[in-house]
N, C-alpha and C positions, 0 to 999 in steps of 0.2 A: 504494500500500500504506500501510496505516495503521501507526502506531508500535506499536500493540498486537500486530498480526500479526508485525511484525518482531521484537519482543521474544520472542514465542512460538517463532519459528524459532531464534532465538539460544539460548533456553533448551533447546530440544530438542537442538540441536547440542552444547551444553555437557554435557548429560546423556550423550549418546553418547560424547563424548570422555572423560568420567569413567569410563564402563564400560570403554572401551578401556584406560585407564590402570590400572584395577583388574586387568584380564586380564593386561596386561603385567607388573604387579607380581607376580602369582601365578606366572607363567612364570619371572620372574627369581628368585623364591624357590626354585622347584623346581631351577633350574639351580645356584643357590648351594648348596643342600643336596646335590646330586649331586657337586659339586666338593669339598665338605667330606668326603663319604664317600670319595671317591677319595684325597684327601690323607691321611685316617686310615688307609686300607688301605696306602698307600705307607709311612706312618710305622711301622705295625706290621710290615711286611716288613723295613724297615731295622733295627728293634729286634731282630727274630728273627735277622737276619744278624749283627748285632753280638754277640748272645748266643752264637751258635754259634762265631763267630770268637774270642770271649773264652774259651770253653771249650777250643777247640783250642789257643790260646796258653798257657793255664794248664796244660793237659795236657803240652804240649811242655816247658814250664819245669820241671815236676815231674820229668820223666824226665831232663832235662838236669842236674839237681842231684845225681844219684847220683855218688858218688865212683868214679872209674875206677881199676881196678887198673893199677899201673905195670908196664909190660913193657919189657924191654931190646930195643931195636930195633937190628938190625945195620945198619951204615951201608952204603948202596948206592953202588956206583960210578956216577959220572956217565956217561951214555951218550956214546959216542964221537961227535964231531961228524961229520956227513955232509958229503961234498964237495958243493959247489953243483951243482945239476942242469945237465947239459950242454944248451946251447941248440942245439936242432936247427933245421931249416928249417921255418918256419911256413907255413901255408896262404897267408898274404898274401905271404910271400917267394917261394913257388913261382909264384904268379900274376904278381907284379911282374917276376920274372926272365924269365918267358915273354914278357911284353909288351915288356920292355926290349930284348930281342934283335931286334925287328923295327922297321923304319923306317916302313913303310906302315901298320902296325897289325895287330892279331890279331883274328880273329873268335872268337866264343864256341865254335864247334865245334873250332877249332884249339886253343883253350885247354883244352878238355876232354881232347883227346888228349894234349897236352903235359904237363898237370898230373895227369892221372888222378883228377880230382875229379868229384863228381856236380854236378848243376845247382844245387842249393841252396847248397852250399859255395862254388861258383864265383860265384854271384850275390851272396852275402854279401861275399865277398872283393872283388869289383869295386866294390860299394857303398862299402865301407870305404876302399878305395884312392882312389876318386873324392872321398870326403869329406875325406880327408887332403890331397888336391890332388896326388897322385902320378900319377894317370892321368885321362884324360878320354875321352869317347866321341866319336870322329871322326864317326861316323855310327851309325845304329842297328845294334847288334851288333858294332861294330868299335871296339876300344880302343887308345889310343896313350899312350906315356909323355909326360909334360909336360917 
């Protein structure tokens, strides 16, 4: 290949690259214009919100400045202090007491009959007791006190 033909190919490639750069520049300008519009919309929304908030606060201040008529208020007696609530037997206590009474362990069906609890409550209580380390599962469905 001669130098002249190589120069022509380089020139052609440079013009193609120039066209691509121009196209990319136009796309970048479009993107920039779109982002500016979005920013302007956001700014106008913020201004509108600030204006409405300012109107609301000035309206509240105006109403708050009215002098209030003074009234004589009768003193109320302080409510009598309530006695602390009696601590009854909790679900955890029921389940733990039922398990504590047996050496070999208690099955879930036995716990249901002893405690009169439904499956969900019993399951939750066993989970909490095992997390506290008070009870462990000897085998599947059989629980023993630690």
